[in-house]
PDB file of N, CA, C and O in Angstrom:
ATOM      1  N   MET A   1       0.782  -1.212   0.000  1.00  0.00           N
ATOM      2  CA  MET A   1       0.000   0.000   0.000  1.00  0.00           C
ATOM      3  C   MET A   1       0.828   1.283   0.000  1.00  0.00           C
ATOM      4  O   MET A   1       0.261   2.338  -0.284  1.00  0.00           O
ATOM      5  N   PRO A   2       2.136   1.268   0.300  1.00  0.00           N
ATOM      6  CA  PRO A   2       2.873   2.530   0.294  1.00  0.00           C
ATOM      7  C   PRO A   2       2.815   3.236  -1.059  1.00  0.00           C
ATOM      8  O   PRO A   2       2.775   4.465  -1.114  1.00  0.00           O
ATOM      9  N   CYS A   3       2.810   2.478  -2.138  1.00  0.00           N
ATOM     10  CA  CYS A   3       2.761   3.110  -3.456  1.00  0.00           C
ATOM     11  C   CYS A   3       1.456   3.859  -3.654  1.00  0.00           C
ATOM     12  O   CYS A   3       1.438   4.926  -4.268  1.00  0.00           O
ATOM     13  N   GLN A   4       0.367   3.310  -3.142  1.00  0.00           N
ATOM     14  CA  GLN A   4      -0.920   3.976  -3.270  1.00  0.00           C
ATOM     15  C   GLN A   4      -0.900   5.311  -2.524  1.00  0.00           C
ATOM     16  O   GLN A   4      -1.434   6.304  -3.018  1.00  0.00           O
ATOM     17  N   GLY A   5      -0.294   5.340  -1.346  1.00  0.00           N
ATOM     18  CA  GLY A   5      -0.198   6.587  -0.581  1.00  0.00           C
ATOM     19  C   GLY A   5       0.601   7.636  -1.328  1.00  0.00           C
ATOM     20  O   GLY A   5       0.238   8.813  -1.339  1.00  0.00           O
ATOM     21  N   ILE A   6       1.690   7.211  -1.953  1.00  0.00           N
ATOM     22  CA  ILE A   6       2.509   8.140  -2.729  1.00  0.00           C
ATOM     23  C   ILE A   6       1.724   8.646  -3.929  1.00  0.00           C
ATOM     24  O   ILE A   6       1.780   9.833  -4.251  1.00  0.00           O
ATOM     25  N   ASP A   7       0.999   7.763  -4.590  1.00  0.00           N
ATOM     26  CA  ASP A   7       0.186   8.173  -5.739  1.00  0.00           C
ATOM     27  C   ASP A   7      -0.879   9.190  -5.334  1.00  0.00           C
ATOM     28  O   ASP A   7      -1.107  10.173  -6.039  1.00  0.00           O
ATOM     29  N   LEU A   8      -1.524   8.950  -4.198  1.00  0.00           N
ATOM     30  CA  LEU A   8      -2.553   9.877  -3.736  1.00  0.00           C
ATOM     31  C   LEU A   8      -1.953  11.237  -3.367  1.00  0.00           C
ATOM     32  O   LEU A   8      -2.532  12.279  -3.674  1.00  0.00           O
ATOM     33  N   ALA A   9      -0.804  11.220  -2.717  1.00  0.00           N
ATOM     34  CA  ALA A   9      -0.144  12.470  -2.363  1.00  0.00           C
ATOM     35  C   ALA A   9       0.273  13.236  -3.621  1.00  0.00           C
ATOM     36  O   ALA A   9       0.106  14.454  -3.689  1.00  0.00           O
ATOM     37  N   MET A  10       0.807  12.537  -4.602  1.00  0.00           N
ATOM     38  CA  MET A  10       1.207  13.190  -5.852  1.00  0.00           C
ATOM     39  C   MET A  10       0.002  13.787  -6.577  1.00  0.00           C
ATOM     40  O   MET A  10       0.095  14.874  -7.146  1.00  0.00           O
ATOM     41  N   ALA A  11      -1.123  13.079  -6.556  1.00  0.00           N
ATOM     42  CA  ALA A  11      -2.333  13.608  -7.194  1.00  0.00           C
ATOM     43  C   ALA A  11      -2.752  14.921  -6.547  1.00  0.00           C
ATOM     44  O   ALA A  11      -3.144  15.859  -7.241  1.00  0.00           O
ATOM     45  N   GLN A  12      -2.674  14.992  -5.231  1.00  0.00           N
ATOM     46  CA  GLN A  12      -3.040  16.230  -4.544  1.00  0.00           C
ATOM     47  C   GLN A  12      -2.047  17.347  -4.861  1.00  0.00           C
ATOM     48  O   GLN A  12      -2.449  18.483  -5.114  1.00  0.00           O
ATOM     49  N   LEU A  13      -0.757  17.028  -4.849  1.00  0.00           N
ATOM     50  CA  LEU A  13       0.253  18.043  -5.139  1.00  0.00           C
ATOM     51  C   LEU A  13       0.158  18.549  -6.576  1.00  0.00           C
ATOM     52  O   LEU A  13       0.300  19.746  -6.827  1.00  0.00           O
ATOM     53  N   LEU A  14      -0.080  17.642  -7.513  1.00  0.00           N
ATOM     54  CA  LEU A  14      -0.229  18.057  -8.911  1.00  0.00           C
ATOM     55  C   LEU A  14      -1.474  18.919  -9.094  1.00  0.00           C
ATOM     56  O   LEU A  14      -1.459  19.876  -9.868  1.00  0.00           O
ATOM     57  N   GLY A  15      -2.545  18.586  -8.389  1.00  0.00           N
ATOM     58  CA  GLY A  15      -3.760  19.390  -8.450  1.00  0.00           C
ATOM     59  C   GLY A  15      -3.531  20.795  -7.918  1.00  0.00           C
ATOM     60  O   GLY A  15      -4.006  21.766  -8.506  1.00  0.00           O
ATOM     61  N   ILE A  16      -2.811  20.910  -6.814  1.00  0.00           N
ATOM     62  CA  ILE A  16      -2.495  22.221  -6.251  1.00  0.00           C
ATOM     63  C   ILE A  16      -1.626  23.010  -7.221  1.00  0.00           C
ATOM     64  O   ILE A  16      -1.868  24.195  -7.451  1.00  0.00           O
ATOM     65  N   ALA A  17      -0.617  22.360  -7.790  1.00  0.00           N
ATOM     66  CA  ALA A  17       0.261  23.044  -8.746  1.00  0.00           C
ATOM     67  C   ALA A  17      -0.512  23.522  -9.969  1.00  0.00           C
ATOM     68  O   ALA A  17      -0.285  24.627 -10.461  1.00  0.00           O
ATOM     69  N   TYR A  18      -1.425  22.688 -10.456  1.00  0.00           N
ATOM     70  CA  TYR A  18      -2.228  23.054 -11.631  1.00  0.00           C
ATOM     71  C   TYR A  18      -3.106  24.265 -11.329  1.00  0.00           C
ATOM     72  O   TYR A  18      -3.175  25.204 -12.122  1.00  0.00           O
ATOM     73  N   LEU A  19      -3.773  24.237 -10.182  1.00  0.00           N
ATOM     74  CA  LEU A  19      -4.629  25.363  -9.810  1.00  0.00           C
ATOM     75  C   LEU A  19      -3.825  26.631  -9.551  1.00  0.00           C
ATOM     76  O   LEU A  19      -4.257  27.728  -9.906  1.00  0.00           O
ATOM     77  N   ARG A  20      -2.661  26.483  -8.937  1.00  0.00           N
ATOM     78  CA  ARG A  20      -1.847  27.644  -8.550  1.00  0.00           C
ATOM     79  C   ARG A  20      -1.113  28.268  -9.735  1.00  0.00           C
ATOM     80  O   ARG A  20      -1.121  29.490  -9.889  1.00  0.00           O
ATOM     81  N   PHE A  21      -0.474  27.441 -10.579  1.00  0.00           N
ATOM     82  CA  PHE A  21       0.408  27.979 -11.613  1.00  0.00           C
ATOM     83  C   PHE A  21      -0.194  28.016 -13.014  1.00  0.00           C
ATOM     84  O   PHE A  21       0.120  28.919 -13.790  1.00  0.00           O
ATOM     85  N   ILE A  22      -1.046  27.061 -13.351  1.00  0.00           N
ATOM     86  CA  ILE A  22      -1.617  27.022 -14.696  1.00  0.00           C
ATOM     87  C   ILE A  22      -2.908  27.835 -14.761  1.00  0.00           C
ATOM     88  O   ILE A  22      -3.031  28.751 -15.574  1.00  0.00           O
ATOM     89  N   LEU A  23      -3.872  27.492 -13.896  1.00  0.00           N
ATOM     90  CA  LEU A  23      -5.153  28.204 -13.901  1.00  0.00           C
ATOM     91  C   LEU A  23      -5.115  29.513 -13.112  1.00  0.00           C
ATOM     92  O   LEU A  23      -5.947  30.395 -13.324  1.00  0.00           O
ATOM     93  N   GLN A  24      -4.155  29.632 -12.211  1.00  0.00           N
ATOM     94  CA  GLN A  24      -3.972  30.813 -11.364  1.00  0.00           C
ATOM     95  C   GLN A  24      -5.257  31.194 -10.632  1.00  0.00           C
ATOM     96  O   GLN A  24      -5.714  32.336 -10.681  1.00  0.00           O
ATOM     97  N   ILE A  25      -5.819  30.205  -9.957  1.00  0.00           N
ATOM     98  CA  ILE A  25      -7.036  30.391  -9.178  1.00  0.00           C
ATOM     99  C   ILE A  25      -6.689  31.096  -7.871  1.00  0.00           C
ATOM    100  O   ILE A  25      -5.792  30.667  -7.144  1.00  0.00           O
ATOM    101  N   GLU A  26      -7.395  32.167  -7.582  1.00  0.00           N
ATOM    102  CA  GLU A  26      -7.212  32.885  -6.315  1.00  0.00           C
ATOM    103  C   GLU A  26      -8.128  32.293  -5.261  1.00  0.00           C
ATOM    104  O   GLU A  26      -9.214  31.816  -5.592  1.00  0.00           O
ATOM    105  N   PRO A  27      -7.728  32.311  -4.028  1.00  0.00           N
ATOM    106  CA  PRO A  27      -6.531  32.892  -3.437  1.00  0.00           C
ATOM    107  C   PRO A  27      -5.317  31.961  -3.461  1.00  0.00           C
ATOM    108  O   PRO A  27      -4.250  32.320  -2.963  1.00  0.00           O
ATOM    109  N   LEU A  28      -5.475  30.787  -4.029  1.00  0.00           N
ATOM    110  CA  LEU A  28      -4.375  29.812  -4.061  1.00  0.00           C
ATOM    111  C   LEU A  28      -3.144  30.350  -4.784  1.00  0.00           C
ATOM    112  O   LEU A  28      -2.017  30.097  -4.360  1.00  0.00           O
ATOM    113  N   ALA A  29      -3.350  31.084  -5.862  1.00  0.00           N
ATOM    114  CA  ALA A  29      -2.231  31.578  -6.667  1.00  0.00           C
ATOM    115  C   ALA A  29      -1.367  32.592  -5.929  1.00  0.00           C
ATOM    116  O   ALA A  29      -0.166  32.682  -6.182  1.00  0.00           O
ATOM    117  N   SER A  30      -1.960  33.349  -5.027  1.00  0.00           N
ATOM    118  CA  SER A  30      -1.190  34.391  -4.345  1.00  0.00           C
ATOM    119  C   SER A  30      -0.882  34.059  -2.883  1.00  0.00           C
ATOM    120  O   SER A  30      -0.311  34.886  -2.171  1.00  0.00           O
ATOM    121  N   THR A  31      -1.249  32.874  -2.437  1.00  0.00           N
ATOM    122  CA  THR A  31      -0.953  32.473  -1.064  1.00  0.00           C
ATOM    123  C   THR A  31       0.547  32.260  -0.906  1.00  0.00           C
ATOM    124  O   THR A  31       1.166  31.585  -1.729  1.00  0.00           O
ATOM    125  N   PRO A  32       1.140  32.830   0.147  1.00  0.00           N
ATOM    126  CA  PRO A  32       2.569  32.598   0.371  1.00  0.00           C
ATOM    127  C   PRO A  32       2.865  31.102   0.542  1.00  0.00           C
ATOM    128  O   PRO A  32       2.054  30.354   1.087  1.00  0.00           O
ATOM    129  N   VAL A  33       4.026  30.692   0.071  1.00  0.00           N
ATOM    130  CA  VAL A  33       4.404  29.275   0.100  1.00  0.00           C
ATOM    131  C   VAL A  33       4.368  28.723   1.525  1.00  0.00           C
ATOM    132  O   VAL A  33       3.919  27.597   1.738  1.00  0.00           O
ATOM    133  N   ALA A  34       4.827  29.492   2.488  1.00  0.00           N
ATOM    134  CA  ALA A  34       4.833  29.022   3.882  1.00  0.00           C
ATOM    135  C   ALA A  34       3.416  28.736   4.368  1.00  0.00           C
ATOM    136  O   ALA A  34       3.195  27.740   5.057  1.00  0.00           O
ATOM    137  N   ASP A  35       2.463  29.580   4.028  1.00  0.00           N
ATOM    138  CA  ASP A  35       1.072  29.367   4.435  1.00  0.00           C
ATOM    139  C   ASP A  35       0.481  28.149   3.730  1.00  0.00           C
ATOM    140  O   ASP A  35      -0.218  27.342   4.343  1.00  0.00           O
ATOM    141  N   LEU A  36       0.765  28.028   2.455  1.00  0.00           N
ATOM    142  CA  LEU A  36       0.255  26.899   1.682  1.00  0.00           C
ATOM    143  C   LEU A  36       0.828  25.582   2.207  1.00  0.00           C
ATOM    144  O   LEU A  36       0.109  24.590   2.327  1.00  0.00           O
ATOM    145  N   THR A  37       2.105  25.580   2.513  1.00  0.00           N
ATOM    146  CA  THR A  37       2.764  24.390   3.053  1.00  0.00           C
ATOM    147  C   THR A  37       2.147  23.991   4.387  1.00  0.00           C
ATOM    148  O   THR A  37       1.910  22.810   4.638  1.00  0.00           O
ATOM    149  N   ALA A  38       1.887  24.972   5.239  1.00  0.00           N
ATOM    150  CA  ALA A  38       1.286  24.689   6.546  1.00  0.00           C
ATOM    151  C   ALA A  38      -0.097  24.070   6.403  1.00  0.00           C
ATOM    152  O   ALA A  38      -0.497  23.267   7.247  1.00  0.00           O
ATOM    153  N   ARG A  39      -0.829  24.420   5.369  1.00  0.00           N
ATOM    154  CA  ARG A  39      -2.170  23.862   5.145  1.00  0.00           C
ATOM    155  C   ARG A  39      -2.119  22.493   4.479  1.00  0.00           C
ATOM    156  O   ARG A  39      -2.975  21.647   4.740  1.00  0.00           O
ATOM    157  N   VAL A  40      -1.130  22.267   3.627  1.00  0.00           N
ATOM    158  CA  VAL A  40      -1.098  21.043   2.819  1.00  0.00           C
ATOM    159  C   VAL A  40      -0.443  19.866   3.551  1.00  0.00           C
ATOM    160  O   VAL A  40      -0.896  18.730   3.407  1.00  0.00           O
ATOM    161  N   ILE A  41       0.588  20.111   4.315  1.00  0.00           N
ATOM    162  CA  ILE A  41       1.315  19.021   4.971  1.00  0.00           C
ATOM    163  C   ILE A  41       0.416  18.144   5.841  1.00  0.00           C
ATOM    164  O   ILE A  41       0.522  16.920   5.756  1.00  0.00           O
ATOM    165  N   PRO A  42      -0.465  18.708   6.675  1.00  0.00           N
ATOM    166  CA  PRO A  42      -1.337  17.827   7.471  1.00  0.00           C
ATOM    167  C   PRO A  42      -2.263  16.950   6.616  1.00  0.00           C
ATOM    168  O   PRO A  42      -2.662  15.868   7.046  1.00  0.00           O
ATOM    169  N   VAL A  43      -2.599  17.410   5.421  1.00  0.00           N
ATOM    170  CA  VAL A  43      -3.455  16.630   4.531  1.00  0.00           C
ATOM    171  C   VAL A  43      -2.660  15.483   3.890  1.00  0.00           C
ATOM    172  O   VAL A  43      -3.203  14.403   3.660  1.00  0.00           O
ATOM    173  N   LEU A  44      -1.393  15.719   3.607  1.00  0.00           N
ATOM    174  CA  LEU A  44      -0.562  14.710   2.956  1.00  0.00           C
ATOM    175  C   LEU A  44      -0.014  13.665   3.923  1.00  0.00           C
ATOM    176  O   LEU A  44       0.205  12.519   3.530  1.00  0.00           O
ATOM    177  N   ASP A  45       0.207  14.037   5.166  1.00  0.00           N
ATOM    178  CA  ASP A  45       0.821  13.128   6.140  1.00  0.00           C
ATOM    179  C   ASP A  45       0.160  11.755   6.224  1.00  0.00           C
ATOM    180  O   ASP A  45       0.875  10.752   6.244  1.00  0.00           O
ATOM    181  N   PRO A  46      -1.158  11.660   6.273  1.00  0.00           N
ATOM    182  CA  PRO A  46      -1.756  10.316   6.384  1.00  0.00           C
ATOM    183  C   PRO A  46      -1.441   9.392   5.205  1.00  0.00           C
ATOM    184  O   PRO A  46      -1.492   8.171   5.353  1.00  0.00           O
ATOM    185  N   HIS A  47      -1.122   9.946   4.058  1.00  0.00           N
ATOM    186  CA  HIS A  47      -0.795   9.108   2.908  1.00  0.00           C
ATOM    187  C   HIS A  47       0.533   8.365   3.087  1.00  0.00           C
ATOM    188  O   HIS A  47       0.790   7.380   2.395  1.00  0.00           O
ATOM    189  N   PHE A  48       1.365   8.830   4.002  1.00  0.00           N
ATOM    190  CA  PHE A  48       2.675   8.221   4.206  1.00  0.00           C
ATOM    191  C   PHE A  48       2.743   7.372   5.467  1.00  0.00           C
ATOM    192  O   PHE A  48       3.803   6.839   5.797  1.00  0.00           O
ATOM    193  N   GLU A  49       1.634   7.240   6.170  1.00  0.00           N
ATOM    194  CA  GLU A  49       1.585   6.420   7.366  1.00  0.00           C
ATOM    195  C   GLU A  49       1.101   5.020   6.999  1.00  0.00           C
ATOM    196  O   GLU A  49       0.524   4.811   5.932  1.00  0.00           O
ATOM    197  N   THR A  50       1.340   4.079   7.885  1.00  0.00           N
ATOM    198  CA  THR A  50       0.838   2.729   7.644  1.00  0.00           C
ATOM    199  C   THR A  50      -0.678   2.739   7.794  1.00  0.00           C
ATOM    200  O   THR A  50      -1.212   3.548   8.553  1.00  0.00           O
ATOM    201  N   PRO A  51      -1.380   1.865   7.092  1.00  0.00           N
ATOM    202  CA  PRO A  51      -2.849   1.866   7.161  1.00  0.00           C
ATOM    203  C   PRO A  51      -3.389   1.701   8.575  1.00  0.00           C
ATOM    204  O   PRO A  51      -4.448   2.246   8.886  1.00  0.00           O
ATOM    205  N   ASP A  52      -2.691   0.963   9.446  1.00  0.00           N
ATOM    206  CA  ASP A  52      -3.161   0.766  10.817  1.00  0.00           C
ATOM    207  C   ASP A  52      -3.029   2.025  11.658  1.00  0.00           C
ATOM    208  O   ASP A  52      -3.735   2.177  12.655  1.00  0.00           O
ATOM    209  N   ALA A  53      -2.130   2.936  11.270  1.00  0.00           N
ATOM    210  CA  ALA A  53      -1.902   4.140  12.056  1.00  0.00           C
ATOM    211  C   ALA A  53      -2.928   5.232  11.757  1.00  0.00           C
ATOM    212  O   ALA A  53      -3.081   6.169  12.540  1.00  0.00           O
ATOM    213  N   VAL A  54      -3.615   5.119  10.652  1.00  0.00           N
ATOM    214  CA  VAL A  54      -4.586   6.141  10.258  1.00  0.00           C
ATOM    215  C   VAL A  54      -5.953   5.758  10.809  1.00  0.00           C
ATOM    216  O   VAL A  54      -6.466   4.680  10.509  1.00  0.00           O
ATOM    217  N   PRO A  55      -6.550   6.646  11.622  1.00  0.00           N
ATOM    218  CA  PRO A  55      -7.872   6.313  12.157  1.00  0.00           C
ATOM    219  C   PRO A  55      -8.915   6.259  11.048  1.00  0.00           C
ATOM    220  O   PRO A  55      -8.886   7.059  10.112  1.00  0.00           O
ATOM    221  N   LYS A  56      -9.823   5.317  11.162  1.00  0.00           N
ATOM    222  CA  LYS A  56     -10.894   5.182  10.179  1.00  0.00           C
ATOM    223  C   LYS A  56     -11.907   6.292  10.390  1.00  0.00           C
ATOM    224  O   LYS A  56     -12.283   6.597  11.522  1.00  0.00           O
ATOM    225  N   ARG A  57     -12.343   6.889   9.300  1.00  0.00           N
ATOM    226  CA  ARG A  57     -13.360   7.932   9.394  1.00  0.00           C
ATOM    227  C   ARG A  57     -14.738   7.298   9.273  1.00  0.00           C
ATOM    228  O   ARG A  57     -14.932   6.310   8.565  1.00  0.00           O
ATOM    229  N   LYS A  58     -15.673   7.885   9.973  1.00  0.00           N
ATOM    230  CA  LYS A  58     -17.052   7.418   9.861  1.00  0.00           C
ATOM    231  C   LYS A  58     -17.648   7.989   8.592  1.00  0.00           C
ATOM    232  O   LYS A  58     -17.381   9.137   8.235  1.00  0.00           O
ATOM    233  N   ARG A  59     -18.441   7.203   7.920  1.00  0.00           N
ATOM    234  CA  ARG A  59     -19.100   7.663   6.703  1.00  0.00           C
ATOM    235  C   ARG A  59     -20.236   8.604   7.048  1.00  0.00           C
ATOM    236  O   ARG A  59     -20.964   8.411   8.021  1.00  0.00           O
ATOM    237  N   ARG A  60     -20.362   9.621   6.224  1.00  0.00           N
ATOM    238  CA  ARG A  60     -21.504  10.535   6.397  1.00  0.00           C
ATOM    239  C   ARG A  60     -22.704   9.935   5.685  1.00  0.00           C
ATOM    240  O   ARG A  60     -22.587   9.296   4.639  1.00  0.00           O
ATOM    241  N   ASN A  61     -23.845  10.161   6.282  1.00  0.00           N
ATOM    242  CA  ASN A  61     -25.082   9.671   5.642  1.00  0.00           C
ATOM    243  C   ASN A  61     -25.642  10.673   4.691  1.00  0.00           C
ATOM    244  O   ASN A  61     -26.675  10.423   4.069  1.00  0.00           O
TER     245      ASN A  61
END
């Protein structure tokens, strides 16, 4: 499963890059890198953990 986590993280990073640099969607395009990094890292971290370490989320109805 580690490859799947890397693939998911890359998909998110490529999506952010596309929105920021190609489409130049605001406020993403003008957000300072430090602020963007602080928001993105917590989202990416679970993709690099073992499946047992990530708490299961409850499904919304």
